[in-house]
N, C-alpha and C positions, 0 to 999 in steps of 0.2 A: 504494500500500500504506500503510495507516495503522491506528492503534489507535483504536477508538471511545472517546470520552470518557465520564466519569461512572462510573468503576469503583467509587469509594468511595461514591457516592450510591446506585447501583443494585444493588450487590453482584453485579454481573455482569462476567465477563471476556469482552470482545468484541474481535474482530479482523475487519477488512474485507479481503476478497480479491476484486479486481475489483468486481463489483456485489453480492457475496454477504457478508452479515454472519453470522459464526459466534459463537455465544454459549454460554458455560459459566456456569450459574447457581450462585452461591455461597450456601450456606445455613448457618444457625446450627447448631452441632454439639451433640448431646446427650452424656451421659457416655460411653456406649459408643463413640460415634464419636471422642470426644477420646482415648480409650484407643488406638483403632486408629491415629489420626493420630500420637500421640506414639510409639507402638511402631514404626511404620513409619519415622519420622524417625530413631530410634535404630538400627533394622535397617540402613537405608541408609547410615548414618554408620559404624557399628562392625561390621556383619555380623550375621547372624541368630544364630549360635552364641555370639557374645560378649555378647549382651544377655540379661539376666536379668529375671524378673518384678519383682524389687526395683528394678532400674534404671528400669523403666517406671513403677512406682508413684512413685518419687522424682521423676521428671520431671514427674509430674502433681500432686505434693504430696499424695498420698493414701497410705494404708497398703496393704500387700499384702492384708490381709483385705477391705478395701473393693473392691480390684480384683477379687478372687476372686468377689465377688458378681455380677460381670458376665461374667467369663470364667474357665473352669476352670483353664487353664494357658496357657503361652506358645504352645503349638501351636494352641489354640483361637483365640487372637488372630490368629495367622498365617492360619489357615483362613478366618476372617472377613474378613481383608484380601483374600484371593484371591476370596472370594464377592462382595465389594464390587466388585472389578475386573471380574469376569465380568458382574455386573448392569449396571455402567456401560457395558461394551462392548456388551452386548445393547441397552441403551437407545440408544446412539449409532446402531446399525443401524436400530432401530425408528423413532426420531424423524426421521432425516434424509430429507427429501423430495428428489425430483429437482429441482435448482435451475433448470435451463433456461438461466440466464445466468452460470453459473460460468466456463465456458470460452468463449473467442472462437472462432467457426468450428467448433462441434461439427457434424460431418457429419450430415445429416438422417437417414440410415439408422441412425445410432448414438444418436439421441435416444430417450429413454424406454426404453433398453435396459440390460442389466447393465453395459455399459461405462461409460455415463454415470453410473449409480449408483455404480460402483466409483470413478470419479474424485471424485465428490462426497463419498463416504464417506471416501476416503483423505485428502482435505483436512481434513475434520472431525477425523479421527483424528490427523493431524499437529498440529493446534492443541491437541487434548486432551493428547497425550503430551508436548508441550513446555510448555504454559502452565498446565495443572492441576498444582498442587504435589503432591497425593497421587499422581497418576499418574506424575509425574516421579520421585518417590522410589521408587515400586514398580519402575519401569523401572531405576533405578540399582541397587536391591537385587538383582534377578534377573540383571542384567548382571554384577555383581561375583561373585555366589555361584554362577553357573552352571558355573564351572570346577572347583568343589570339591563340588558338591551335585547329584546326578542329578535330584532333584525340581525344583530351581531351574532347571536346564537345560531340563527338559520345559516348564516355564512360559515360559521365554524363547523356546523354539521355537514355542510356541502363539501368543505375541503378536507376535514379531518374526522368526521364522524359518520353519520348514517349514509351520506352520499358516497363516500369511499367504500363503505361496507357493502352497499347495494350493488355498486359497480363490480366489485370483486366477486360477490355472490353470483352475479350473472355469468361471469367467466367460468366459474366452477359448475354452475347449472348446465351450461352448454356442453360439458364433458360427458354427460350421461352417468348413470348410477354405477356402472361397472368401473369406469375409470376413476371414480371418486372413492372406490373401496367401500361403498355402502354408507359413507358419511354424508350428511346433508350439506348442501352448498353454503348455508349460513355458518355452520360450525367450521368448515374449511376456511371461509372468509375471515372469521374471527381468529383462527389459528395463524393465518398468513399475516393479517394486518397488525395484530397486537404488538409484536416486537418493533415494528416500524416506528410507531409513535412513542414507545418506550425509549428507543434510541434517539429520537428527536429531543425528548426530555433530558436525556443524558448530555446531549450537545448543549442545551440551554444551561446546564449546570457546569459547563466548562470542559466537556469531553473533547478529545481530539477528533475532528471530523473524519480524517483518514482512517483511524482505527475503528470508528463507529461504522463507517461505510464497509469496512472489512467484516465487521460483525454482521451487518445486514446481508452481505453476500453469503456468509457462512450459514446464516439462518435460511436463506432461500434455497441453498444447495441441500440442506438437511430436509427442508420441506418437500422439495420435489423428489428426493430419494424416498421419503416416507410415502409420498403419493404413488410412486411407482411400485413400492412394495405392497401397498394395499391393493392396487389394481391387479397385481399378479396373484395375490392370495385369493381374490374373489373370482378370477377368470374361470376356474374350473366349475364352480357350483352355480353361478348366476347366468341366466339366459342373456343373449346379446341385447344390447340397448336398442330401443325402438328407433325407427328411422327418424331423421330430423323433421321436426314439425314445421308446418308452414309458418311464414312470418305472421306475426299478430299485429293488428292495427286497431288499438283500443279507441283512438279518436275517430278515425274515418269509418269505423264499423257502425257508428251512430247514424250514419247517413245512407243506410241501405234501403230506405223506402223508395218506392218507384218514382215519387215526385222529385227526389234529388237525383237519382240515377238517370232519369230521362233528360236531365240538363247537361249530361256529359257530351262532349263533342269529340272525344277520343279516349284512349286508355285512361283508366280511373285517375283523375288528377288529384283526388284527395289522398289516396294511398301514396302517390308520388310525393305529394307535399309532406305527408307525415314522415316518410323515410328521409326526405331531403332535409327536414328541419330537426331531425333527431340530434339532440345535444347542441342546438343552435345557440348563438351568442348574441342575438338581438336583445337589446335592453328591454326589460319588462315595461309594458305599456308603450313601446316605441311605435313610431309611424312607419308603416310599410306600404310601398307601392306594389300592388299586384298587377304587373305589366302584362297585358294580353290576357285579361281576366275572363274573356268570353262572356258567358251569361252570369258570372259572379259567384259561382259555387265555391271556388277557392277563396274568394274574398270573405264570404260568410264564414268559412272554415277558419281563416286566420283570425278573424275578430272573435268568434265564439270560443274556439278551442285554445287560442294562444293569448287572447287579451290584447292584441295589437289594435291600434288605430289604423284603418286601411283606406288607401286611395285605390279604388277599383278602376283601372285605366284600360280602355279598349277602343280600337278604331272602328270595328265593324258592328258591334252590338250597341243598341240604343241605351244611353245612360239612364234615360227616364224609366225604361223597362227594368233595368238593373236596380235602380233606386226603389222602385215599387216592390221588387222581390226582397230587398233588404228590409224594407219597412214591414213586409208581411212576416218577417222573421224576428221583428222587434228591434231592428237596428236603424237608427236615424242617421243623417249625414254627419253628426258629430262623431260617430264611430266608424261608419263606412260611407265614403263619399264617392259617388259614381261620376266618372269623367270620360268624355270622348277625347282620345289622345292619339296622335301619330308619333311613333317612337323616333322618327327622324326630326321632329320638332316638338318636343315635349313642352306642355304649357305650365311648367312649374318653376318656382324660384330655385335658385341654386341652393344646394345642401338642404333640400326639403325632407329627406328621408333617412331614417336609421338603416333601412334595408330596402332592397328591391327583390321581388320574387318573380321569376318567369318559369311557368310550368307549361311545357309543350308549346312554346312559342318562340323562344330565342333563336332557334335554328333558321327561322324565316328572315330575321333581320340582322343577326349578329355575326355573320360569317366574315364581314370585312374587318381586318385587323385594326382599323382605326375607329371602329364603332364605339368601343368602350370609352376611350378618351374623349372622343368628339361628341358623342350623343347621350351617354348614360352616366358616367362617373361624376360629371359636374353637379348632378342632382342628389348625390349621396354625401352625407356628412363624413368628415374625416373619422376613420375608425368604424365606418359603417360597412355593410355587407351586401353582396349580391348572391342570391341562391338560385340556381338554374337547374331544371330537369328537362332533358330533351331526348327525343327518340334518336337512336344511333345505330350504327353497325358494329358488330363484334370486330370485323376487319373490313376496311374499305374494299369494295369490289366493283367500283364503277366502270372499270375497264372491261369487265366481263360480267354483267349483271346476271345472277341466277334466274332461271325462268320462273321459279316459284314467286319471286318478288313481282314479276311483271303481270301476274294474274290480277293484281289490284292497283298497281302504280306504274306510271310511265317513267322513263329515264329522267325527265325534267323534274318530276315530283321527288324522285329518289335522290336527286342531286342535293337536296337540302339536308340529308342525313349522312353522317360520317362517324368515324371511330374515335376512340379516346385520344389516339396520337394526333389526329387532325385537330381536334378541339383544343388540346394542350398547346399546340403551335399557334393557333389563332389567339387564344386568350392571353398566353404568356407574352405576347408582343406588346401588351398594354403597359404604360408607364404608371408608376405610383400605386401599384397594387401588390398585395401578397396573394399568390394563388394557393389556396388552402387545400383544394381537392379537385381532381378531375379523374373520375373513376366510374366503373360500371355499377349500376344500382342493382338491388336484389329483388325488386318487386315486379320484374318484367312479366312473369307468368300470370300473377294475380291481377295486375292492372289490365292486361289484355283480355283475360277471361271475363272480367266485369264488363268491358266494352263490347265484346263480341256477343254477349247475351242480350244486348239492346236491340230493339226492333225498329231500326231506322235505316235509311238507304246507305248512309256512310258506313255504319257498322257492317251491314250486309256486304258491301263492296270489299271492305278490309278482310272479311272472313274468307273470301275466296283464296287470297294469298296465304293466310295463316293456316287454313285447312290443307293447303298444298305443301306445307312445311317451311314457309318463309321465316318462321320464328327462329330457326336455328342460325340465321344470319343477323338477327336484330337484337338490340338491347335498349336500355335507357341509360343515360349518362348524367351523373350529377357533377355540377361545377360550383365551387364555393370560392368567392373572392372577397378579400377585405381591402377597402380603400385606405391607404396610409394617411 
């Protein structure tokens, strides 16, 4: 166990665990980030309620007026701190690749699985929560305040309590009973997680972070060895685990009535949206533009199920009809505003939205590499998100289109859909963004089944190709973008 040298020269915090190098890049802060850093330092030292905007301004050597140019009040500063932590947490999940050499003796059946990824991610998070000063101060703040502030306790539970335990439990639940050695996912999650936070407490008491990370690595090696032993013991006497269950959609399953399903204009957009927004980082109560909303079904879904304020924007559907539908569901224009909008000239003020959602529409207008910078990003606040779900191909085959596809669609129509590699190239050309995800979605079969059961001419036309086997060439692709 050792620290990698060169911290001051490289502006990187590095720690080596086994053969794995964990790196936290340190960057120069702008004024807004300096305000957050100073505020958090004071919050962690004195408590949130005891710190005033004047104290934060004095700490930075600026006037209150200058600070108010960046943040409206102390609450806005705190909200930005939480958003920063959420983004960093998401980035840690996204960036961390399966290491392969982190743990000695990782059982072959556990390699490239959720268990191996959980171990790798846990080690990265341990380094982050102990070695990153901003994260450490945030941890101290919510640890102290959780006893007197329900909101702080909810944050603490999300990062260090029930949220972590539930996530870990899901990883073990996905293994099947055989591979768990008969133990419940909850017990395994408790066994895995408890030492992690004990070691963080030891760090707070002055423990050496390198030695503690070594202890964590040893704990995880012992844990997976025990998991492997339990699995082998049970293999002889327990029947094989059942086949993997279909994906569950607790939110969109509420909209299975014919009145809602008949509003679909393609593969089930609600299930696509539910998968797309799993673990989303849009701020609570944020303003979301549902771009290409069609008849407004996804807009209703965003408002009712996620609590967002929604702008339902579409060029082809009458906004008055959409507004009437929203009103029939109990949502007035203060919660869902219907707008006629052309994506090439959106009628909104700059930085109007915390996020933009495009389900089954972006492929019609977003193939130009300049589109994001010229037409869409100006309307999204800094730190905001774009969530996209589009029909795609598993592998581009436009040079020799399979005949199954041509039962329903002509070459011009198929030119709108492409594979993950194509879309990564298009989107990554944009400036001022972080590309968080471009990957195949899991809901392909279910969303198509829901659509093909509909009795309308478009579904019947699509059914010709799908019945002929076109589905083996197709997928849905999710794209998640953050504006810097």
